[in-house]
SEKOLLO-823649 format. One record per residue (C-alpha): y, x, z; residue number from 1; residue in one letter. Coordinates in nm, 2 decimals, padded with zeros to 4 digits. Layout:
REM SEKOLLO-823649
Y  X  Z  NUM  a
...
REM end
This chain:
REM SEKOLLO-823649
00.00  00.00  00.00  1  m
00.24  00.28  00.09  2  q
00.16  00.46  -00.23  3  k
00.23  00.14  -00.43  4  f
00.57  00.10  -00.25  5  l
00.67  00.46  -00.32  6  v
00.57  00.42  -00.68  7  t
00.78  00.10  -00.71  8  c
01.07  00.28  -00.54  9  l
01.05  00.56  -00.80  10  l
01.05  00.32  -01.09  11  i
01.35  00.13  -00.95  12  i
01.55  00.45  -00.88  13  l
01.46  00.58  -01.23  14  g
01.58  00.26  -01.40  15  a
01.90  00.26  -01.20  16  t
01.97  00.62  -01.30  17  f
01.90  00.55  -01.67  18  v
02.13  00.24  -01.67  19  k
02.41  00.44  -01.50  20  g
02.35  00.73  -01.74  21  q
02.38  00.50  -02.04  22  q
02.70  00.35  -01.91  23  s
02.84  00.70  -01.84  24  s
02.74  00.83  -02.19  25  d
02.90  00.53  -02.36  26  e
03.23  00.59  -02.18  27  l
03.22  00.96  -02.27  28  k
03.16  00.87  -02.63  29  k
03.45  00.62  -02.63  30  k
03.67  00.89  -02.47  31  q
03.58  01.13  -02.74  32  a
03.67  00.87  -03.01  33  e
04.01  00.80  -02.84  34  i
04.09  01.17  -02.82  35  q
04.00  01.21  -03.19  36  q
04.24  00.93  -03.28  37  e
04.52  01.10  -03.07  38  i
04.46  01.43  -03.24  39  d
04.47  01.27  -03.59  40  d
04.80  01.10  -03.50  41  l
04.95  01.42  -03.37  42  k
04.87  01.59  -03.71  43  r
05.01  01.30  -03.91  44  t
05.33  01.30  -03.69  45  l
05.38  01.67  -03.74  46  d
05.36  01.61  -04.11  47  d
05.61  01.32  -04.11  48  t
05.85  01.51  -03.88  49  k
05.91  01.76  -04.16  50  k
06.13  01.49  -04.32  51  n
06.39  01.55  -04.04  52  k
06.45  01.17  -04.04  53  k
06.35  00.94  -03.75  54  a
06.18  00.65  -03.92  55  g
05.99  00.34  -03.82  56  l
05.66  00.49  -03.93  57  g
05.70  00.77  -03.68  58  q
05.79  00.52  -03.41  59  l
05.48  00.32  -03.48  60  a
05.26  00.63  -03.45  61  m
05.43  00.74  -03.13  62  i
05.38  00.39  -02.98  63  t
05.02  00.39  -03.09  64  k
04.96  00.74  -02.94  65  k
05.10  00.61  -02.61  66  l
04.87  00.31  -02.62  67  r
04.57  00.54  -02.70  68  l
04.67  00.77  -02.41  69  r
04.67  00.47  -02.17  70  e
04.33  00.36  -02.30  71  q
04.21  00.72  -02.23  72  a
04.33  00.70  -01.87  73  i
04.17  00.35  -01.83  74  n
03.85  00.50  -01.97  75  n
03.86  00.78  -01.72  76  i
03.92  00.53  -01.44  77  n
03.60  00.35  -01.56  78  d
03.41  00.68  -01.55  79  q
03.53  00.74  -01.20  80  i
03.41  00.39  -01.10  81  d
03.07  00.46  -01.25  82  v
03.04  00.80  -01.08  83  i
03.16  00.65  -00.74  84  q
02.90  00.37  -00.78  85  s
02.64  00.63  -00.85  86  s
02.74  00.83  -00.54  87  i
02.72  00.51  -00.33  88  g
02.38  00.42  -00.46  89  q
02.26  00.78  -00.41  90  s
02.38  00.77  -00.05  91  r
02.20  00.44  00.01  92  n
01.88  00.57  -00.15  93  e
01.89  00.90  00.05  94  i
01.93  00.70  00.37  95  s
01.64  00.47  00.27  96  r
01.42  00.77  00.17  97  l
01.49  00.94  00.50  98  k
01.38  00.63  00.69  99  k
01.07  00.60  00.47  100  e
00.99  00.97  00.52  101  l
01.03  00.94  00.90  102  d
00.79  00.63  00.90  103  t
00.54  00.82  00.68  104  l
00.55  01.12  00.91  105  k
00.49  00.91  01.22  106  v
00.20  00.73  01.06  107  q
00.05  01.06  00.94  108  y
00.10  01.22  01.28  109  e
-00.10  00.93  01.44  110  r
-00.38  00.97  01.19  111  s
-00.39  01.35  01.25  112  v
-00.40  01.30  01.62  113  v
-00.68  01.05  01.59  114  y
-00.87  01.28  01.36  115  a
-00.83  01.56  01.60  116  y
-00.95  01.36  01.90  117  k
-01.26  01.25  01.70  118  n
-01.32  01.58  01.52  119  r
-01.67  01.64  01.66  120  g
-01.97  01.56  01.44  121  n
-02.13  01.39  01.74  122  y
-01.85  01.14  01.75  123  d
-01.89  01.05  01.38  124  f
-02.27  01.04  01.40  125  l
-02.24  00.83  01.72  126  n
-02.00  00.59  01.53  127  f
-02.25  00.56  01.24  128  i
-02.57  00.53  01.45  129  f
-02.42  00.28  01.68  130  s
-02.43  00.03  01.39  131  a
-02.64  -00.28  01.45  132  t
-02.81  -00.26  01.11  133  n
-02.84  -00.04  00.80  134  f
-02.58  -00.24  00.60  135  n
-02.33  -00.20  00.89  136  d
-02.40  00.18  00.89  137  a
-02.32  00.20  00.52  138  l
-02.00  00.01  00.57  139  k
-01.90  00.26  00.85  140  r
-01.97  00.55  00.62  141  i
-01.75  00.40  00.35  142  e
-01.48  00.33  00.61  143  y
-01.48  00.70  00.71  144  l
-01.46  00.81  00.35  145  k
-01.17  00.57  00.29  146  s
-00.99  00.69  00.60  147  y
-01.02  01.05  00.49  148  r
-00.88  00.95  00.15  149  q
-00.60  00.75  00.31  150  y
-00.49  01.06  00.51  151  r
-00.49  01.27  00.19  152  e
-00.28  01.00  00.02  153  e
-00.05  01.00  00.31  154  q
00.01  01.37  00.28  155  a
00.07  01.33  -00.10  156  g
00.31  01.04  -00.05  157  t
00.51  01.25  00.20  158  i
00.53  01.54  -00.05  159  k
00.65  01.31  -00.33  160  k
00.91  01.14  -00.10  161  t
01.03  01.48  00.01  162  q
01.07  01.59  -00.36  163  v
01.25  01.27  -00.45  164  l
01.48  01.31  -00.15  165  l
01.56  01.66  -00.25  166  h
01.63  01.55  -00.61  167  d
01.86  01.27  -00.49  168  k
02.06  01.51  -00.27  169  i
02.09  01.75  -00.56  170  t
02.20  01.46  -00.79  171  g
02.46  01.35  -00.53  172  l
02.61  01.70  -00.52  173  e
02.62  01.70  -00.90  174  s
02.79  01.36  -00.91  175  s
03.05  01.48  -00.66  176  r
03.12  01.78  -00.89  177  k
03.14  01.56  -01.19  178  q
03.38  01.33  -01.01  179  k
03.61  01.63  -00.93  180  d
03.60  01.73  -01.30  181  d
03.69  01.38  -01.42  182  v
03.97  01.36  -01.16  183  l
04.12  01.68  -01.30  184  q
04.10  01.53  -01.65  185  k
04.27  01.22  -01.52  186  q
04.56  01.42  -01.38  187  e
04.59  01.60  -01.72  188  k
04.60  01.28  -01.91  189  e
04.87  01.13  -01.67  190  k
05.09  01.44  -01.73  191  l
05.04  01.40  -02.11  192  a
05.14  01.03  -02.08  193  l
05.46  01.12  -01.89  194  v
05.55  01.37  -02.17  195  g
05.47  01.12  -02.44  196  e
05.68  00.85  -02.28  197  r
05.97  01.10  -02.27  198  k
05.90  01.18  -02.64  199  e
05.92  00.81  -02.72  200  k
06.25  00.76  -02.53  201  d
06.40  01.05  -02.71  202  e
06.28  00.91  -03.05  203  f
06.42  00.56  -02.98  204  v
06.76  00.72  -02.91  205  n
06.74  00.89  -03.25  206  k
06.66  00.55  -03.41  207  l
06.97  00.40  -03.23  208  k
07.18  00.66  -03.41  209  a
07.03  00.54  -03.74  210  r
07.05  00.17  -03.66  211  e
07.28  00.08  -03.95  212  k
07.08  00.29  -04.19  213  e
06.75  00.13  -04.08  214  i
06.91  -00.22  -04.08  215  s
07.01  -00.16  -04.44  216  k
06.66  -00.04  -04.53  217  e
06.49  -00.35  -04.37  218  l
06.75  -00.58  -04.53  219  t
06.64  -00.44  -04.87  220  a
06.28  -00.49  -04.76  221  k
06.34  -00.85  -04.67  222  a
06.50  -00.91  -05.01  223  k
06.20  -00.75  -05.18  224  a
05.96  -00.95  -04.96  225  d
06.14  -01.28  -05.07  226  a
06.09  -01.18  -05.44  227  k
05.73  -01.08  -05.37  228  l
05.66  -01.42  -05.20  229  k
05.82  -01.61  -05.49  230  a
05.61  -01.41  -05.74  231  a
05.29  -01.46  -05.53  232  i
05.36  -01.84  -05.50  233  r
05.42  -01.88  -05.87  234  a
05.11  -01.69  -05.95  235  a
04.89  -01.89  -05.71  236  i
05.04  -02.22  -05.83  237  d
04.95  -02.12  -06.18  238  k
04.60  -02.03  -06.06  239  e
04.57  -02.37  -05.88  240  i
04.68  -02.56  -06.20  241  r
04.43  -02.36  -06.41  242  a
04.15  -02.42  -06.16  243  a
04.23  -02.80  -06.14  244  r
04.23  -02.82  -06.52  245  e
03.90  -02.64  -06.53  246  k
03.75  -02.87  -06.27  247  a
03.87  -03.18  -06.45  248  l
03.73  -03.05  -06.78  249  a
03.40  -02.99  -06.61  250  a
03.40  -03.34  -06.45  251  e
03.48  -03.50  -06.79  252  k
03.20  -03.31  -06.96  253  a
02.96  -03.42  -06.68  254  e
03.06  -03.79  -06.74  255  r
03.00  -03.75  -07.11  256  e
02.66  -03.61  -07.04  257  r
02.59  -03.90  -06.80  258  e
02.69  -04.15  -07.07  259  k
02.46  -03.98  -07.32  260  a
02.17  -03.98  -07.08  261  r
02.23  -04.36  -07.01  262  a
02.24  -04.44  -07.38  263  a
01.91  -04.25  -07.43  264  a
01.75  -04.44  -07.15  265  a
01.87  -04.79  -07.28  266  k
01.57  -05.03  -07.31  267  p
01.45  -05.14  -07.66  268  e
01.53  -05.50  -07.78  269  p
01.28  -05.75  -07.63  270  g
01.23  -05.55  -07.31  271  n
01.33  -05.72  -06.99  272  t
01.61  -05.59  -06.78  273  a
01.38  -05.54  -06.49  274  a
01.22  -05.25  -06.68  275  t
01.56  -05.07  -06.72  276  a
01.60  -04.78  -06.48  277  p
01.83  -04.83  -06.19  278  k
02.16  -04.64  -06.19  279  k
02.17  -04.39  -05.91  280  t
02.50  -04.24  -05.78  281  e
02.50  -03.87  -05.74  282  k
02.65  -03.76  -05.40  283  p
02.97  -03.57  -05.48  284  v
03.00  -03.25  -05.27  285  a
03.33  -03.23  -05.10  286  k
03.53  -02.93  -05.20  287  k
03.76  -02.77  -04.94  288  e
03.94  -02.57  -05.21  289  s
04.00  -02.61  -05.58  290  v
03.91  -02.24  -05.61  291  f
03.56  -02.32  -05.49  292  e
03.47  -02.56  -05.77  293  a
03.20  -02.33  -05.91  294  t
02.90  -02.19  -05.72  295  p
03.01  -01.84  -05.80  296  e
03.36  -01.88  -05.65  297  a
03.22  -02.06  -05.35  298  l
02.98  -01.77  -05.29  299  e
03.26  -01.51  -05.33  300  l
03.47  -01.69  -05.07  301  s
03.18  -01.70  -04.83  302  g
03.10  -01.33  -04.88  303  n
03.46  -01.23  -04.83  304  f
03.47  -01.43  -04.50  305  e
03.15  -01.26  -04.38  306  k
03.33  -00.92  -04.42  307  n
03.62  -01.02  -04.18  308  k
03.69  -00.72  -03.96  309  g
03.49  -00.49  -04.19  310  k
03.70  -00.47  -04.51  311  l
03.81  -00.11  -04.60  312  p
04.17  -00.01  -04.59  313  w
04.36  -00.02  -04.92  314  p
04.45  00.35  -04.88  315  v
04.24  00.64  -04.78  316  g
04.47  00.76  -04.50  317  s
04.77  00.59  -04.35  318  g
04.92  00.42  -04.05  319  e
05.07  00.07  -04.00  320  i
05.45  00.10  -04.00  321  k
05.52  -00.27  -03.95  322  l
05.26  -00.52  -03.84  323  h
05.22  -00.88  -03.96  324  f
05.46  -01.15  -03.84  325  g
05.78  -01.13  -03.64  326  p
05.89  -00.79  -03.52  327  y
06.18  -00.62  -03.33  328  k
06.27  -00.26  -03.37  329  v
06.27  -00.11  -03.02  330  e
06.60  00.01  -02.89  331  g
06.80  -00.18  -03.16  332  t
06.90  -00.54  -03.24  333  t
06.71  -00.53  -03.57  334  i
06.45  -00.81  -03.61  335  t
06.24  -00.94  -03.90  336  g
05.93  -01.12  -04.02  337  n
05.67  -00.93  -04.22  338  n
05.45  -01.13  -04.46  339  p
05.17  -00.87  -04.45  340  g
05.12  -00.51  -04.34  341  l
05.36  -00.23  -04.43  342  t
05.14  00.08  -04.44  343  i
05.28  00.43  -04.45  344  e
05.07  00.68  -04.65  345  t
05.12  00.98  -04.88  346  q
05.34  00.94  -05.18  347  t
05.12  00.88  -05.49  348  g
04.82  00.79  -05.27  349  a
04.55  00.59  -05.45  350  a
04.57  00.22  -05.36  351  v
04.22  00.05  -05.38  352  k
04.08  -00.30  -05.39  353  a
03.94  -00.40  -05.04  354  v
03.69  -00.63  -05.20  355  y
03.55  -00.73  -05.54  356  e
03.74  -01.00  -05.74  357  g
03.95  -01.08  -06.04  358  d
04.30  -00.94  -06.11  359  v
04.50  -01.26  -06.15  360  t
04.85  -01.12  -06.17  361  s
05.06  -00.81  -06.21  362  i
05.43  -00.83  -06.13  363  f
05.74  -00.62  -06.10  364  d
05.93  -00.64  -05.76  365  v
06.25  -00.44  -05.73  366  e
06.14  -00.18  -05.98  367  g
05.79  -00.14  -05.83  368  n
05.46  -00.30  -05.92  369  w
05.24  -00.55  -05.74  370  g
04.88  -00.64  -05.81  371  v
04.71  -00.96  -05.69  372  m
04.33  -00.99  -05.68  373  v
04.15  -01.32  -05.62  374  r
03.83  -01.34  -05.41  375  h
03.73  -01.71  -05.44  376  g
04.00  -01.90  -05.24  377  k
04.14  -01.57  -05.09  378  y
04.40  -01.34  -05.25  379  f
04.49  -00.98  -05.16  380  t
04.82  -00.84  -05.28  381  v
04.90  -00.47  -05.32  382  y
05.28  -00.41  -05.37  383  s
05.52  -00.12  -05.39  384  n
05.32  00.07  -05.64  385  l
05.47  00.33  -05.88  386  t
05.19  00.26  -06.14  387  s
04.91  00.02  -06.21  388  v
04.56  00.12  -06.32  389  s
04.42  -00.23  -06.40  390  v
04.50  -00.52  -06.63  391  t
04.53  -00.89  -06.58  392  k
04.20  -01.08  -06.60  393  g
04.00  -00.76  -06.52  394  q
03.71  -00.78  -06.27  395  k
03.74  -00.51  -06.00  396  v
03.49  -00.38  -05.74  397  v
03.54  -00.28  -05.38  398  t
03.72  00.06  -05.37  399  g
03.84  00.05  -05.73  400  q
04.18  00.21  -05.78  401  i
04.45  -00.04  -05.86  402  l
04.75  00.19  -05.87  403  g
04.95  00.46  -05.67  404  k
05.18  00.42  -05.37  405  a
05.55  00.45  -05.41  406  s
05.79  00.65  -05.18  407  a
06.01  00.49  -04.91  408  n
06.36  00.60  -04.79  409  d
06.21  00.84  -04.54  410  d
06.03  01.04  -04.81  411  g
05.68  00.91  -04.73  412  n
05.45  00.69  -04.93  413  g
05.44  00.32  -04.85  414  e
05.27  00.00  -04.96  415  i
05.28  -00.37  -04.87  416  e
04.94  -00.52  -04.82  417  f
04.92  -00.90  -04.80  418  l
04.63  -01.14  -04.75  419  l
04.64  -01.51  -04.83  420  l
04.41  -01.81  -04.82  421  q
04.55  -02.01  -05.11  422  e
04.92  -02.03  -05.02  423  r
04.88  -01.95  -04.65  424  t
04.96  -01.59  -04.53  425  n
04.69  -01.44  -04.30  426  l
04.71  -01.13  -04.08  427  n
04.54  -00.86  -04.28  428  p
04.49  -00.65  -03.96  429  e
04.22  -00.89  -03.85  430  s
04.03  -00.84  -04.17  431  w
04.03  -00.47  -04.22  432  i
03.82  -00.24  -04.01  433  r
03.96  -00.07  -03.71  434  r
04.04  00.30  -03.75  435  r
REM end
């Protein structure tokens, strides 16, 4: 029974250790990913600072770096909690093992004393021969064998428990050292956070000095956005009309086929009306969108939806300069409303389709090009391109180059990326994969 209990205890302690180790490993992996993002942002920031101009793209990256640093500190706090929990469990287990070991030693001591007192062969023989019958004598022999085996198992159990206790004490010391190392990292991250907050404050002051210039830049963007919206709306309205005409033509053709089938099934003269086949109404499938009138378009919409959160970025490398929706430039009175994502990248960077579809429109906005691709009832728009590599009506695949990114006033490349469900603008950031 004692052997069984010790075995169970070993299994439970092992499972607890593995669970804690998995959690710790996951946190360390996440920490490494966060640090990699911070390092990548630092390199990109160093490149953009060569322009000598404080821009919104740099502010977005500094803000993101701050957020990542805070995530790193929170991650370290979680690691400390896991280590502290492990230390607490180890202490409880050590206390329990000590008590178990004391109990085992007392029991073993009693059995040794008993064996010592009855160590003579005469006592054992007397115990056996005092049996009332032969079967009773055999049972007594088996009992003595079992008792000897029990003592050996007691000794083995004590050794195993001592080894386990030693391992737990060693593990506790290791956890304490690990905690000290993580606490040092935490202090280092906190100091880095203080420095980065100071860096951001200094940068915001630079933006304040350029408020009029930035306001002029964003006013021009708002004007371009309005033209882009008008071009998109006109193109989608045209697509809707074409899709409706196609759907009506398909319905008309289906009615003609129904009439032809009815005429072919008309009974011969002299036949009774009872023999005529009954007319059955076909259930009409309700279409949620005119763009899903065909099975192919419906499937494309469904596949596009399945990839929400997993779509690739339209550029190989870049950072979000302005997010979707209402925004306010920190440290200034400038506000606006972005219809999509403004992504800062390298000038001339290849702009790629995020999903397969049909190029439905190519338009000029303020001297730059825009490309619209239809994916069933969804549309993606790639604007602020210096050149276009596709033609209207062309089918494109995921990752196919559509054009090249134009330069912004800060000297960096920049594109506008929009996502629509028919005429409704959606937040593209929810659909592209996280970097």
